[in-house]
N, C-alpha and C positions, 0 to 999 in steps of 0.2 A: 695599466691595458691589457698586458698580456693574460693577466688572471681573469681578466671579464670575459676574456674570448676562449677560455676552456670547457671545452664539452661538458654537460651537466652527467652526472651519476647516470647509469642504464641508457645511455641519449640513444640517436637512431644509428649512429654510427659503431653501436659497440653492437648493437642488436644484428645488425647487417653483416659484420665480421663472423658472429656466431653463428650465424645460419648458415653462411658460406661455409664455415668450418665442417658442421654437421654435413652438408651434401658428399653425396663419394665421388672421387676420381679414380681415375685407376689407378695412379701412383698412391694412392691413400686405402686401397680398397681393404687391406687385412683391418684398418683402424677402423671402417667403416662395419664390418662384420663383428669386432668389439663390441660397439657400438647397439649393434643390430641385437647381440645376444643380452645386452642390458635391459636393452628394452624390452627382449621376450621376457626376459627373467624379474623382472619386475614388475611385468602386466599379468604374467601367472602367477607370480607372488600374492602380489594384491587379490588377484579373481579366488586363489586357493581360499586364502585366508575370509575371505567374505564367502564364501559359499559352506567352508567347514565351519566355521563360527555361526553361520546361520542355521544347518545341517541340525546342530546340537543346541541351539537355543529352539527348535521347533521339536526335536525328540524330546528335550525335557518339559518343554509346555505341553506336548501331546503326553505325554506319559502321565505329566499331571494331572490333566484334565481329566483323565482316564481314571486313574488311583481317585483321588477326590470326586469323579462321577458316579461311584459305587461305593467308596469308603467315607466313612463320617470323617470330619475334620479335627474332632475330638470324641475318644470313647472312654466312656466311664465305667470302670470295673470292680466289682465289688470286692471285699478284704477275703470273703469265705471263698468265692468265686462265681455265686450266683447274688441277684439282686431282689431281695423283698420288695413289696411297696413300691416297685416302681414306677406307678402312676404319678404319684407326689412328688417324686422326683423328677422325674418327666416336665412336669410342671413348674418345679423350679426351677429347673436348667432353661426351659421356655422362656423365660419373664427375665432371664439377665439379659443386658440390653446388647446387640447385636446379633444374636442367637436366632437363625433363620427357624431352626427345627430343630425336636429332639424327639428321638422313638428308639423304644426299647425293642431288644431283639435276642434270638435265642441262635447261640453257633455252635456246632459240632463238628469232628471229622468222622468221615462215614468211608467206606467203600460203595461204589455204583457198580452193579451187574449186572450185564444182559447177556443174551444168548451169544453175542460176538463175543465180548471181553470185559473185565473189570476192572476197576482202576480206582483211586482216591480222589475225594472230593472234598468239600468244604459247603456246608448246607448252614443256609442262614434264614430263621426263620420272621418272616415279617410283617404288617398287617399291608392289606392293598391299599391304603393312603396314603400309609409310608413309601412302600413299594411304588407307587407313582412318581413321587417326589424326588426320587434319583434321576438324575439328568442321564447318566449313561444309559437308565436300563430304560428310561419311558422311553426315550428316543430310539432305542434299538431293538424294538421286538419284530421277530422276523417272520415267525409264523404265530396262531394262536392270537389270545389277549388276555390281559390281567383282571376284566371283566368278571366279578363275581371271585378272585382270586381266593376270598378269606372262606367262602362254603365250598370250592372246588375241591377241596381235597386231593388236588393233583399237583405237580411241582412246576416249575421253570428251571430250563436249563439253559446251557451255553451252546451256542451254535456248534463250535469244535467239539465240544462233549457228545453233541447229538451224531456230529457227523464220525467221529473213533467209535462210536459204540453203533452205530450203523441203525438208530431210532430214527424215528418223524412224531410230529405231531398226533397226539392218541395213544402211541405205543406209551409201553408200560418198561419202565424202571425198578431193580430190587437193591432198596438202601438199606445196609449193613450196619451198625451201629455195634462198637465193643461195650459201651457203657448200656447196658439192659436192663432186664428184671432182675434182683437180688433173688435167690433162692439159698437153701441150705448148704449146696454144693457148691456157691458162689455167685459170681454174675454173671450172667447167659447173655451172651449179644441178642441186640433188637434185628430184627428183619422183616419189613414190610415193601408191600411190592404198591407206586404210586405213578398214575397215568401224567404224560407229559401234557400240560395245557397249556404250555407256551415257549417258544424258542428264540433267545436275546441275542443278540451281537454286541458286545460293548466296543468291539473295534483292539481289545488286548488279549492277546493268545491264553496269559495266563488266567484271567478273567471267565472267559469263552469256553477253559478249558475244564475247569474245576469248579466252577460255582453250581450251587444249585438253590433256589430259593422256594421255602417251604410257606403254606399259610401260619398263620402265628400259631392260633390256636394247636394243630395240629403239630408244631416243632415241638410246644411244650411238652405234649405228650410223649412222642417218640425219643426228648433226651433227657425226661424225668424233672419236667422243671415247671410242674403245677403252683401257680403262680407267683414264679419266680423268671427273672429272665437273667441270661448270660454277659450283657452290658446293655447300655443306651448310647447311643451316637448322635453327637452333635453338630448341627453345621452350623456356621459362621457365615456373617458376610464379609469379611476380609480374611481368606485362610491365611496371609502370610504375616497380618498380625494374631496368629494364634497364642502366643505366649502370653497376650494380655487377658484373650478369654479365658485361657487355662488359669489363671490367677482368679478371674470374680469368679470363675465356677466353683474352684476350688476352697474358695472361703464361705460359699452355700451349702457345698454337698459335708465337708470336715474332714477329717481324719480316717475315717472307716472306707473311704471311697479313693480310688488310684485313676488319676486322668491318664492318658495318652495321645501324646497329638500324631497328625501324621508325620510329622518330621521327624520325631521319635518312632515312629513305627517304620519309615522309610529312611532313615538315616543313612546307613552303609549305602544303599544304590545311589542317593542325590550325592552325597560326598565323592563316590567313585566316577562318576558324572562329571563332578566340579573338576577333580583333578584330574582326568582325562582330558577335560575341556583347554585347562592351563596348559597341559601341556602339549597338545596341538599347537596350542597357540605360539608357542616358544619353537618348537620346531619347525612350524611353517613359518616362522619369521626369517626363520636363516635361510631360507630362497631367495628373501627380498635383500638381503645381508648382502648375499652370493653376488646377487645382479649389480648392487652397490658396488660391491668390490670390482666387479669389470668395467663400471663405469669409469673406475681410479685408473686401471690401466691401460685405458683405454685414450682418458685424457694426458696421460704422462706421455703414452707414445706421440700423442698429437703434437703434446709442447716441445718433445724431441725434435718431428718433423718439420714442427712450424718456427724453429729458431730466429731462420732468415728473417721469415717474415717480422715477430715479433720486434729484433733488434732494429729493424727498417722504422716501426711502428712506432718505435722507442726515440729514434733519431729524427724524426719527422716531430713530434713533443707531444705522443701519447704518453701520460702518466701510468706509473706502475699500477694505481689505481683501475686506471681502464683496462690494462692488459689483465688485471685479474677478474675483474668482472665479464669480459670477453669470455675468461673459461667458463666461468662459473656459468652464465648463461646457458651456455654449448653443454654442459654436464648436465645444468638441471632440467632443461628442456628434456631431455633423454627423462630423465624420472617424473617429471609433470605428463608429459604424454602416456609413460608407461603406467604410471597410475592411472590418469584417466580411462584407460584401454581396458585395465583391469575391473575399474568400479564398472564399466559397462559391461564386460563378461562375466563377472561375477553378478550382479544385479540379474543380467535375463536369463543366466543358468539356474538361480534359484527360483524365479517365475516359471520356470520352467522346468523343476528339476524331475517331481513324477513323470512328466513325457519321455524324458531324457530314459529314466531309469528304464520305463517300460521299455523303450524302442532297444536300450542294450539289450535287454534283456532277451525278448523276443531274438536279435539279433547274434546273440551266442548261445542261445540257446539254456540259460543257467536262472538263477532266480537270484538274482543281486542282496535283496531285502527281504529275508526269510521273515515272516511275523510269529514262527516258533521260535528265532533268536532274538530277534530284535522287539517283540511283543506286538508293534505296530503295523500293521496294512498297510501304509500307506508311509512312501519317505517324505517327513516333514520338513519344512524348511520355514523360519521365521527371522525376519530382517530386521538388526535392532539399529537404527540410523546411528544412534550415538558409537556404535562398535564400528560399524563402516564409515562413520569420519575418523575415529581412530584409528583403524589400519591405512587411510589414506594419510592422516597425515603423519601417521609413523614413516610411511614409505615416502614422502616429500621430504621427510628431516634426514631420514638417512643418505637419500639422493643428495639432498643439498650437503650435507656432510663430506659425504664422499669427492664432491668436486673441491673442495677447499684447501689440500694440499697441492694438487696439481698445477692449481689457479695460483698460487702462492709461489710454486716453483716458476712457473710463466712468467712472474711480476718482477721475481729478482732476477731473472737473466739479466748477465750483462752484454749490452751490444757490442762491445768491442772483440768481447768472447767471441759473439755470437760469429761475427762477420770476419772476424781474423782469417781464414780458411776460404773465404768466398772468392 
């Protein structure tokens, strides 16, 4: 009969006592302060983790889009540095299932000179039809046009290069290549002036400040590539599966050609980004861990302060399991509410992160996200639901684990010892 009248686990009675212990009283003010710090710590830890992970996801995604929007997913190079019979190679590669585009290009390092300054640049010679298919370039023309680019005898330059050199649409720039004509006294530099027919802005400062696009036939003449090209760029349907395409294209081309994927050409950059992302996750997890430890200290003090109440409850018939669950709910409630508040704060911050950045920049009078340093003109944030769920689950688990020892101590309290001196 007694067993049937025992309260069920997590009954209303246990929840009632747990919520009473969470409310502050004058005598328990210090314990409530510790609980408040635990709540704030978990909230800020969860929010910071979500914000940092989302920004790094957005940073990687934006950079990948910018890089693959201008460069090929795979690049075919000749063993001798030049590729002859490139039209046949383009046709063969374009026939591989999954390849969306193959385009020949002539590439060379040059020096760009204007009346204001001189700087290094990378010239790419491409056909107008292929140039328009570059997503990053076709959508980024800020002045001029690519219409008739093959016959224009002019060049397209980035917006940052135009700004640094103080030139605009219709102005002339001088391009100097060290690999010029061969004379009896050696190789002489090739120098030629070109009008600016288009100005583009990809959104990545490295490309906007150093890339020059030249008509394909003109670039062949300028770099001594008559009848040959420097490489063949290949675009595929799924860049993340580039290794599979690499094997298929390699079987067609043979050993005389060398294939370089976007993963290889940018391996150092993306590996460093991944390492930094993992380290930031571990460091910021410590914020949640410290907040969870605050829950431990707060509950231990609460158990010590409520020793008389625990003893009375035990003498009235409360089981050790009921006492343990009461303090388990008390501590877990702090973690749950803190995690939920951190989720809301983190998601709202990510949704308005560029507005927040601009506001802080105006308020402090500083540039918080320099495009010269971070390559991007805006602060990106890409929320990954799986990562957000993992962060929330981690915070909840740490909060729950933090409550186990104090709850166990409360359940093990001897009512006789607790009431001896009362």
